[in-house]
C-alpha positions in Angstrom: -45.1 111.2 -134.9 -43.7 107.6 -134.5 -46.2 104.8 -134.2 -49.2 107.2 -134.1 -52.6 105.6 -133.6 -55.4 108.1 -134.1 -58.3 107.3 -131.8 -60.7 110.1 -132.7 -60.9 112.6 -135.6 -60.8 115.5 -133.1 -57.2 114.7 -132.1 -56.9 112.0 -129.5 -54.0 109.8 -130.4 -51.4 107.4 -129.1 -47.8 108.0 -130.2 -44.2 107.6 -129.2 -42.3 110.4 -127.5 -42.6 114.1 -127.7 -43.5 116.1 -130.8 -40.5 117.5 -132.7 -40.2 121.2 -131.7 -43.7 122.2 -130.9 -46.3 121.6 -128.1 -48.4 118.5 -127.9 -52.1 118.8 -128.7 -54.8 118.4 -126.1 -55.3 114.8 -127.0 -51.8 113.4 -127.2 -51.1 110.3 -125.2 -47.3 110.0 -125.2 -45.7 106.6 -124.8 -42.2 105.4 -124.6 -40.9 104.5 -128.0 -40.3 100.8 -127.1 -43.8 100.4 -125.7 -45.4 102.3 -128.6 -43.7 100.1 -131.1 -44.9 96.9 -129.4 -48.4 98.3 -129.0 -48.5 99.4 -132.7 -47.6 95.8 -133.8 -50.6 94.2 -132.0 -53.4 96.6 -132.4 -55.8 96.8 -135.3 -58.9 98.6 -136.5 -61.9 98.2 -134.1 -59.7 97.5 -131.0 -61.2 98.9 -127.8 -59.2 101.7 -126.2 -59.8 103.1 -122.6 -58.2 106.3 -121.6 -58.5 107.2 -117.9 -56.6 109.3 -115.4 -57.3 106.9 -112.6 -54.9 104.3 -111.2 -56.4 100.8 -111.3 -54.9 97.3 -110.9 -56.6 94.9 -113.4 -57.7 91.5 -111.9 -59.2 88.3 -113.2 -62.8 87.4 -112.5 -65.5 85.2 -113.9 -68.4 87.3 -112.5 -69.1 89.6 -115.5 -70.1 86.7 -117.6 -72.9 85.9 -115.2 -74.9 88.8 -116.6 -75.2 86.9 -119.9 -74.8 83.3 -118.8 -76.0 83.0 -115.2 -79.4 83.3 -113.5 -81.2 85.5 -116.0 -84.8 86.2 -115.3 -87.8 85.5 -117.6 -89.7 88.7 -116.9 -92.7 89.2 -119.3 -91.5 91.4 -122.1 -94.5 93.7 -121.7 -93.2 94.6 -118.3 -89.8 95.7 -119.6 -89.1 99.3 -120.6 -90.2 100.1 -124.2 -86.7 100.3 -125.8 -87.5 97.7 -128.4 -85.7 94.4 -129.2 -83.3 94.6 -132.0 -80.8 92.0 -133.3 -79.2 92.6 -136.7 -75.8 91.0 -136.8 -75.7 91.3 -140.5 -75.0 95.1 -140.1 -71.5 94.2 -139.1 -70.4 90.7 -139.7 -67.0 90.8 -138.0 -64.8 92.9 -135.7 -64.4 93.7 -132.0 -67.5 93.3 -129.8 -68.6 95.8 -127.1 -71.5 95.1 -124.8 -72.8 98.0 -122.7 -75.3 97.9 -119.8 -76.5 101.4 -119.4 -78.3 101.7 -116.0 -79.3 105.2 -117.0 -81.1 104.1 -120.1 -82.1 100.6 -118.8 -80.9 99.3 -122.1 -78.3 96.8 -123.1 -76.4 97.7 -126.3 -74.3 95.4 -128.5 -71.8 96.9 -130.9 -69.5 95.1 -133.4 -66.7 97.0 -135.2 -68.4 100.2 -134.0 -71.8 99.4 -135.4 -74.8 98.8 -133.2 -76.1 95.3 -134.0 -78.4 94.8 -131.1 -80.2 96.4 -128.2 -82.9 95.5 -125.7 -84.4 96.8 -122.5 -83.7 95.1 -119.2 -85.3 95.3 -115.8 -84.1 95.0 -112.3 -86.0 93.2 -109.5 -85.1 96.0 -107.1 -83.3 99.4 -107.3 -79.6 99.2 -107.2 -77.0 102.1 -107.1 -74.3 101.7 -109.8 -71.6 104.3 -109.5 -69.2 105.0 -112.4 -68.3 102.8 -115.4 -66.9 99.3 -114.8 -65.0 97.8 -117.7 -64.2 94.2 -118.3 -62.4 92.3 -121.1 -63.1 88.7 -122.0 -60.1 86.3 -121.8 -59.4 83.1 -123.7 -59.3 81.0 -120.5 -62.1 79.5 -118.4 -62.4 78.9 -114.6 -62.8 75.5 -112.9 -66.6 75.6 -113.6 -66.1 76.2 -117.3 -67.1 79.9 -117.1 -65.1 82.3 -119.3 -62.6 84.4 -117.4 -62.8 88.2 -117.6 -60.3 90.8 -116.8 -61.5 93.7 -114.7 -59.8 96.5 -116.6 -60.9 99.7 -114.9 -63.4 101.4 -112.7 -64.0 105.0 -114.0 -65.6 107.4 -111.6 -66.9 104.8 -109.3 -66.2 103.7 -105.7 -65.9 100.1 -104.6 -65.7 97.3 -107.1 -69.1 96.3 -108.5 -70.7 93.1 -107.2 -71.6 91.7 -110.6 -72.8 88.4 -109.2 -75.4 90.1 -107.1 -76.4 92.3 -110.0 -76.9 89.3 -112.3 -79.4 87.8 -109.8 -81.8 90.7 -110.1 -81.3 91.5 -113.8 -84.1 90.5 -116.2 -83.1 90.3 -119.9 -85.2 88.7 -122.7 -83.8 85.1 -122.9 -83.5 85.2 -126.7 -81.3 88.3 -126.6 -79.1 86.6 -124.0 -78.7 83.6 -126.3 -77.8 85.9 -129.2 -75.3 87.9 -127.3 -73.6 84.9 -125.8 -73.0 83.5 -129.3 -70.7 86.4 -130.3 -68.6 86.8 -127.2 -65.0 85.9 -127.9 -61.7 86.7 -126.2 -61.3 90.5 -126.4 -65.0 91.3 -126.1 -65.5 94.4 -123.9 -68.3 94.6 -121.3 -69.1 97.9 -119.8 -71.6 98.4 -116.9 -72.2 102.1 -116.5 -74.4 104.7 -114.8 -74.1 106.9 -117.8 -76.4 107.1 -120.8 -75.1 106.0 -124.2 -75.2 109.0 -126.5 -76.9 108.6 -129.8 -73.8 110.3 -131.3 -71.7 107.4 -130.1 -71.8 105.6 -133.4 -72.3 108.3 -135.9 -69.8 109.5 -138.5 -66.2 108.4 -138.3 -65.7 108.3 -134.5 -67.0 105.6 -132.2 -66.9 106.8 -128.6 -68.8 104.2 -126.5 -69.3 106.5 -123.6 -67.7 109.6 -122.0 -67.9 110.9 -118.4 -70.1 113.8 -119.5 -73.3 114.2 -117.4 -74.8 116.4 -120.1 -75.0 113.6 -122.7 -78.6 113.1 -123.8 -80.2 109.8 -123.2 -80.9 107.4 -126.1 -84.7 107.8 -126.7 -86.6 104.6 -125.7 -88.8 103.0 -128.3 -86.6 103.9 -131.3 
């Protein structure tokens, strides 16, 4: 299969055109040969890939960065859920960074090159309904106020676009964790805000699936 890029070991892959003489597997994402060739030339190991069946027009915004650079509260740590505070960047010194706010777990996760290097509990000043998974990608540019631009990539399973600015004003994250996370954000960093739990299987073995739209996924146990 020309320009094949295997995403998971159970058969999800990007490749050019149709298979020669036999049906495609359940996980084939078939691309035009011209596009597949160009994509193959710029991707690398640890790149973030999003596969969705929804139509979505990406748009530039500075709001996602507010969750890690704006009005972050200083709630006493003892009042935060007991998910622990971990920051071990030495587990993976380089690679693509993914930051996940799981509203289901009330935990913020940081992965680099598919390896979890940090996690902390967060709290909200008031209840807020988050529907679906909202995905953003950090750009190399900044806005007029010097804040990093982000690209709103997709909204999976949700309704209206998420008001990240309003969310940032009620989100309480340990300040030291915010400082650590901000220090590793570069262009290409992926930020996901989701109502789904992050499966403990997400980063085991060869595959690294950040999250899937499967309501039966178990929650990550707090305090471990």
